[in-house]
N, C-alpha and C positions, 0 to 999 in steps of 0.2 A: 766862599767858605774861608773862615779864619785859619791862618797858619798856626800850627801848634808851636809854641815857644820852645826852643831848645835850651834845656837846663843842664846839659852835660858838663860844660865848663865849670859852672858853679858847684855842681854836685861833686866833681872830681876835686875841686879846691877844698870844699868843706870836709870831704872824706879824708883828705890828707891831713887836715888839722886834727880831726877826731882820732886818727891813727896815732898821732903824737900825744894827744891828751884825751883819752876816752871819757874823762869826767867833765869835759867842757860842755855844760848844760846848754848854753846859748847856741853853740854850734849844732848840738843834737836837735834842738828845736828848729833851727833854720833848715837843717838837712831833712828833717821829717816833712816839712812843708814843701821843699823842693821835690822830694821823692813823690809826694802825692800829686803835685802839679804835673810831674812828668809821667803820671800814670803808673808809677811803681808803688802800688798800694801796700803790698806786703812789706816792702822796705820801709815805707812810711810808718806802718804799724810797728815794726821792730824799733824804729827810732823813737816813736812816741812812748812805747813801753820803757825804753831806756831812760827817757826824760822823766817819766813818772818815778822810776827807781831813784834817779838822781835828786829829784825834787818832789818828794811824796806829798807835800802840803801845798803844791802849786795848782790852784784851781784851773788855770789856763792849760797846763800840761794835761790834766785829767780831761778837760773839754776836748783838746786835740786828739787824745787817745780815743775818746768816745766817737769822734768823727771817723777816725781810721777804722774802728771796729764796725761802725755802720757801713762804711764803704766796703768792708770785708765781708759783709752779709752776716754779721754776728750781732743781731739786734738785742738780744737779752743782755749780753756783755756790754753793749754800747749804752743801754739804758742804765745799767748799774753804775757804769763809769761816769755817765752824765750826772747821775744822782750824787755821786761823790764830788764831782766838780761843783755842783750847786751847794752841797754841804760845806765845801771849802770856801765858798764865797763868789762863785761865778754868778754874774749879775746882768749880763747883756741879753735881756729877753728878746729884744728886736732882732738881733743877729741869730739867736738860737732858733727863733720862729722861721727865719728865712734862709738859714745856712743850707746850701745845696748838698753839703756833705751829710747832713742829717735828714735829707728828703725821705729816705726809706722809713724813718721813724715817725714822721710828723702825723700820721693818721692813727698812731697807737695811743690808746687812753693813758698809758703810763707816761708817755712823752708829754701829752697835754697836761697831765697833772704836774709834772716837773716844771713845765712852762708857766703854769699858773702860780706855782710856788715862787719862781723867779720874779714874775710880774708883781706879786704882792709883797715881796721882801725888798724889792729895789726901791731905793729912795729916788724921788724925781730929780733929774739933773737940772742944774741951773740955778 
């Protein structure tokens, strides 16, 4: 069985930075990811909401918020937020289709519709 990685040092470090500068968007993004990896889904959701407030036009911030909402068993909000991420330019269809954070949404027709939109609007890489 794999040992769960301990993120407590990193979390404490980034929390101290965010206390000094609550508008530091990059730190909020990092902290949101660390909380989620540590199984602190509610804290991750709070941080993703903060990041979306700080950067309302950031497609990745909306995508991360959708992931936190899906992990929090809030599928309708997750789909709406994912749609916002797509409308802002989120374009990684491959990751979206396989992201374990979105696993609870993948069988939903509205998720599949969003995925098709991303696939058809993404320019081929290379």
